[in-house]
Structures are given as C-alpha cells and as structure tokens.
N, C-alpha and C positions, 0 to 999 in steps of 0.2 A: 428668561431668554438668555441666550449665549451672547456674551460681550465679544464682538468680533474685532475690537481695537488692537488685539495682539497679532492679528493676521496681517501678512504683507498686503499692500494695496492691490497687487495683481490678483490675489485670491479673493479679496473683498469685492473687487469689481466683478468677478465672475458670479458671485453670489447675488449681486444686485441686478443681474441681467434681466431685462424686461422684453419678452417677445412681443412682436406685433401680432395682434389677433385681428384677422380680416373679418369684416362684417358680412352678413349674408348678401347684402347689396354689392359689396366689393367682389365677393366670390362670383356672383352672377355676372358682373362686368368682366372679370378675368376670363371666365369660360366663354363668354360671348366673343371677346377679342381673340382668344386662342383658337376658337372654332372658325374664325373668319380671317385668319392670316392671309395676307396677299403675297404673291410671289410669282415670278415668271419662269426661272430656270428649273431644271430637274430637281436640284437639291432643295430649292424653296418649296416646290410642290410636295416633296417628301416631308419636309418640315411641317407642312400644313396637316399632315397626318400624325407625325411624331409628337409635336409639341402639345396638342390637346390631350393625347393619350398619356404622356409623361405626367402632366399636371393632374389628370384624373387618378392615376395610381398614387401619386404623392398625397393627394387630398383624401382618397377613398381607402387607402391602406396604411397611411402614416409612415411610409418608407422614407429613408434618406435618399438624397439625389444620387449619390454615387452607387448605392445599392440598386436603385432603379435603372440607372444607365447600364449596369452590368448584367441585367436580366437577359436570359436566352429563352427561346420559345419553349424548350423542354422544362423550364422552371414554372410554367403555367400549367396547372392541372385543371382542365375544364370540367372533367368528370367529378372531381371532388371539391371544386371551387376553392382552390388554394394557389398561392404563389410561394415558391421555395426560394429563399435568399441564401445562396451558398456562401457568399462572402459578406456577411453583415459586419457591423462594427466589432472590433477586437477579434476578427476572423471567426466569429461564431456563425452558426446556421440558424435560420428562423423559418418557420412555416406560418404563413399568414392566411387567414380566411379572407375571401373576396366576395363582396356582395354580388348577388346574381345579376343586378343591373350592370355593374361594372364589368362583370365577367362576359356578358353578352356584347358589350361595346368592345371589349378586348378581343373577342372572337372575330367580330367584323373587321377590326383593325388588322389582325393577323392575316385574314384572307385578303384584304386590300393591299397589304405589304408583300403578299406572296410568300409568307413564311410559315403558314399553318402546318405544313408537312416537312419543315426543315428544323429538326430539334436543336441543332447547334447554332442556328441563326440568332444573332442579337435581335431583341425586340426593337431596339432603337439604333439601327446601324449608322456608322460614321461614313465619312467620304471614302475612306480606304477600305478595301476588302478585309473582312474578318476583324473589324474594329467597331466599337460602339461610339455613339455620339458622346462627345466629352462634356463634362459639366460646365465648362466655360461657355460653350456654344449655347447650352440651355439657359445659362444665366443671362446671356445677351438677349435671347428671345423673351425671357421673362421680364427683363428690364423694359423692353419695347412694349410688352403687354401692359405692364404697370403704368407706363406713360399714357398709352391709349385709354386705360381704365381710369385715368385721372387720380391715381393714387400717388400722392406727393412724397418724395423721399428726402426733401431738403430740410424739413423742420423736425429733426430727431432730438429727443431729450438725451442727456448723458446716459451712457450705458445701454442705449436702445439701438439695436441693430437696424431697425426699420423693416419694412416689408421685404421679404425675400422668400424663396421657395421653401426654405427650411421652416418658415412660419406655418406652412400648410401642415407640417407634422405636428406642431403645437396645437393648431386648430383641430386636427384629427383627435388628439388626446383629450382636449377639452370637451369636444362633442361626445366622445366615447364615455367619459366620466359622467357627463350630464345624462346620457342614456341609462347608465347604470343606476344613477340616483332616481330617475323617473320610474325605473322598474323595481324600486324598493331596496336598492343596495347602496345605502349612504356611504359616502367617502369622507372619512374623518382622519385628520392627521394629528391624533392625540399623542 
C-alpha cells in the first residue's frame, strides 16, 4: 500500500472522501416527496414537474447536476434513447444511454412543459427567459425533500459530505457496477 503521509493534508482529505449511499428505502421516500411537492404560484407548479424529472435523470443516468440543468430539448434523442451532454466536465461531450422507462417519463414531461417541439428550449427552464434553473435552486428543493424524507444531515462523520444530489451519481455508479458483476463481468481493482 502507498504511504500517504508525505501528501499534504488537503490531498489526503480528498482521498478519504466517503460518499453517502442512499438506501433503497431512502430513494423511495425521496421520489415520493419529489413527486408530491406542494406549491401555489406558477413557479412552484412548474417545480412540481421539474424537480422530480431532474432527480430521475441524476439517478437514472448518473449525470452531474450542472450538466443536467444545462440540457436542452434537442439533447434528448427519443428515437435512439440517448441524452447528449454538450458541456460535460472539462468541456468534454458525452452521449448517455437512457433506459426506456426514463425515456417515456421524459417524453411525458416534455409534452407537459410544452417543449417537445422546441429544440432550443431548456429542459429545466429558469424564471427568466432563455435561462435554465440554477443549481442553487435545485439544492434548496433537494434539501427540503431530504427533510421531508427524514434523512438527517446533522450527524456527519469527518470527510463525509452527507446526503446530496451528487450522491445520486455515486449510487448510479455503484448500481451499474453491481449489474455488471451480476451479468458475469467481475470488477477487480488489482
């Protein structure tokens, strides 16, 4: 094993990062509360559609939040079952497969939002025209959902971020690796 004592504390802390892995029950509760958001004004009603869809893409595709917020209608290819990320991390492009169930939910969402035939429309529009929902707004909604889901954030161990939307990406990777192993493709880090 590599002795990390020569590394600066800031780098060692990063290597000790422990993601929060949601249980199946926690995921069920998160989606329950996301699907049942309450709100009265127009923007809250819009969020009742947006928030559950954002979470489903994060959970079902393993995207980062900023990548997801920047998606436009033209980035979703319903025919081929893919999502195109034009501005992924490090300004790279990625093409992601989308499960048919998520794709059908996304199609209903686009119809409900009135953007199905508007290729340049953001999937998750912001309050101002031609802007997308910002990550901070989504963080606020997710914090509310975590509180409603009774997922406590106060008792974190050192170097643990606690439950956050990025943890849905970690969960996606973990479940993907598990599926590979179940199909006879063992994952070994030798």
